[in-house]
N, C-alpha and C positions, 0 to 999 in steps of 0.2 A: 447799509443802504437799503431803503425800501424798494420793492419792485417798481420798475419804471411805470409812472402814472400817466405820462404823455408820450406820444410817438417820438422816437429818437432815431438818429442815423449815425453810423460810424463809417466814415469814408476813408479814402486813400489806403485801401486794403489790397494786398496782393495774394494772401494765402491765409487759410484757417488751420489752426492746430487744436485738435480735439482730445480732451481727456475722455476716458471711457466710463468708469464706474461713477454713477451719480450724474453724469453728463449726457451720455448716450444710452447707458444701460442702468436700470435699477437693479442692483445686486444686494441691496441692504439686508434682505432676509438671510442669504447664505453667509454674508460677511458676519452678521450677528451670530449665526449658529456656530460657525467655525471659531471665531475669536472668543466667544463665551466658553466654548469647550477648552480652548487653550488657557484662558484665564483660570478656569476651575482647576486645571492641572497644576497651575503655579500658585494657587491660593490668592489670586488677585480678584478685585471687585470687577464684575463684568461690565457695569455701567462705566466705570473709570476707563477700562480698556477700550470700549467702543468709542469713547469720546476722543481718542487720539489716533485711531487706526486709519481714518479716511485720508486717501491721497498718498500715503507713504508706501514704500516697499515693506514687506513684512518684517525683515530683519531690522530695518530702521525703527519701526514701531517697537519692536522688542527691546532695542537699545534704549529707547526713551523710558520704557516701563521697568526694565531690569538693567539699570546703568552699570552695575558692577559685574554683570555676567560676561564671560569671555565671548568675543565676537564669533568664534568658531561655533559655540553652542547656539547662538542666535541664527547663524547660517543653517545649521542642522535643523532647527525648529522651523525655519522659514521654508525649507524643502518639504517638510511634513505639511505645513500649512498650505503650500501651493498644491500639493497632492489632494488634500481635503477639498480645497476650493474648486479645483478643476473638475473633480468628480461629482460635485454637488451643484447642479444648476436649477434645482427646484425653486420656483419663484422668481427666476431671472427674467425680466421683461424689459422692453424698450421704454426709455423715457418718453413721455407724451410728445409727439411731433418728430421724434428721431427718424422714423422711416422716411417720411417726406423730406425732412431736412437733408439727410444723407443722399437721397435720390437727386436733390437739387444741386448737390456738389459733384455729381458723377464726372463732369468734364472740367471741373474747376480745381485749382491747386489746394489740396488739403492733406493732412496727415493725422494719424492717431499718435498721441503721446501719452503713454500709460505706465503706471508703476507695476502693472501685471506683467508676467512673462509671456512669451509667445503662445504657449499652450493654454494658459488661463484666458488670455485675451481672445483667442480663437474660440474657446469653449463658450465664453459669455456672449460674444457677438453672434455666434451660431444659435445659441439658445434664445436670443432676442430677435433672431431672423433679420439681422442687420448686415449689410455688406461691409467687408473689411477694406478700409482704405489701402490703396496701393503702397503708400509710404507708411511704415509703422515703426515707431520708436518704443521699444519695450524694455523691461528690466535688464535684459541681456545686453542692451545697446549702450548702457551708461555705467559709469563708475560711482555715481552718487545719486541717491534718491531725492525726489522732491522733498523739501523746498529748494534744493539746488537747481539752478536753471539749465543744467546740462541737457536734459531731455528736450526741452523746448528749443534750445539753441541748435541741437542736432536736427530736429525736425525742420527748422527753418533752412538750415544748410542743405539738407537733402532735397528740399523743394527748390532751392536756388534763390531764396529771398533773404533780405536783411531782416533781422528780428523786428525792427520798428515797422516794417511793412506787414507784419503778421498780427492776427488777433487770435488769442487763445480762448477756448471755452473750458471752464473749470467749475467744479462744485465745492472744493475743499479749501480750507485756510492755507495748507501747505502748497496746494496746486496754484492758487492765486499768487502766493508769494513767489513761487518759482517762475511763473510767467512774468510777473513784474520785474523780477531780478534779471530776466532775459531781455528786458526793455520792450515788452509787448503790452498792448491794451488787452483787457480781459472782459469777456462776457461771463458773468457769474450765473450758474444755472442751479435753481432749487434753493431750498431753505438754508442749507449750510453755507451757501455763498453770500447770503444777504448781508451779513454783518462784517464782511471783510473788504469793503470798499472797492468792488470791481468797477470797471469803466461803465458798464451797464449791467442790470440784473433782470433776469426773467424767471418766471415760475417754472417754465419748461420750454421746449423748443418749438411749440406751436406759435410762440410770439416772435420768432425770428424768420426773416425772409432775406435771402441773398440775391442781390441784383448784379449780374455780370455786365460790365461796361464795355463799350466799343474799344477802348484803349487797353483792354486786358485786366483792368482793375476791378475791384469789387466794392460794393456798398452794402452795408448791413442795415436793414430796417427792423427796428425793435418796436413791436406793437405794445400798447398798454395792456 
């Protein structure tokens, strides 16, 4: 789907569920550094690895790339990867519009739903100088990685709303698939999201305005 070319609204919304990497935070530089390092260790093509890492937990990505390797080895490598990524925040910056967007949600129902663990999510949100949502669903919170809908379903449940009343913000193919599987509408953010048929697509968060309604609902206004 091409970026929205006319103004659009998404109504009948009660809560927003927000991915982190690629949606609120641009961490592409560190993701590439760490995963290319891992690819080189395993004799894999770096470009091929980068093409599948976005949105998934690390061990799930490793299972896709090395399907015959024991799960325990993927978990061990995932722990190393999390340590690398958490300690490397060089180049981590907010997605355009993210500071104002999150500020506008301060008193509204929203949650972070990320494949990062608590330590990594805190490190990246801090590096981007973004406030951490009160409700946070991280890798430790779920038994299955995106594209499984578990994280989004837990986020909706913790906020106290039905999945159909929530809108997810996502940048990756597996994230959009997870939100759709949870029964949610999706605002796709950035170039990775454009080809995966989100409900609406934006270049960045400068195009999104959230209107709080008197009945407690929300309307999303998507600018061209």
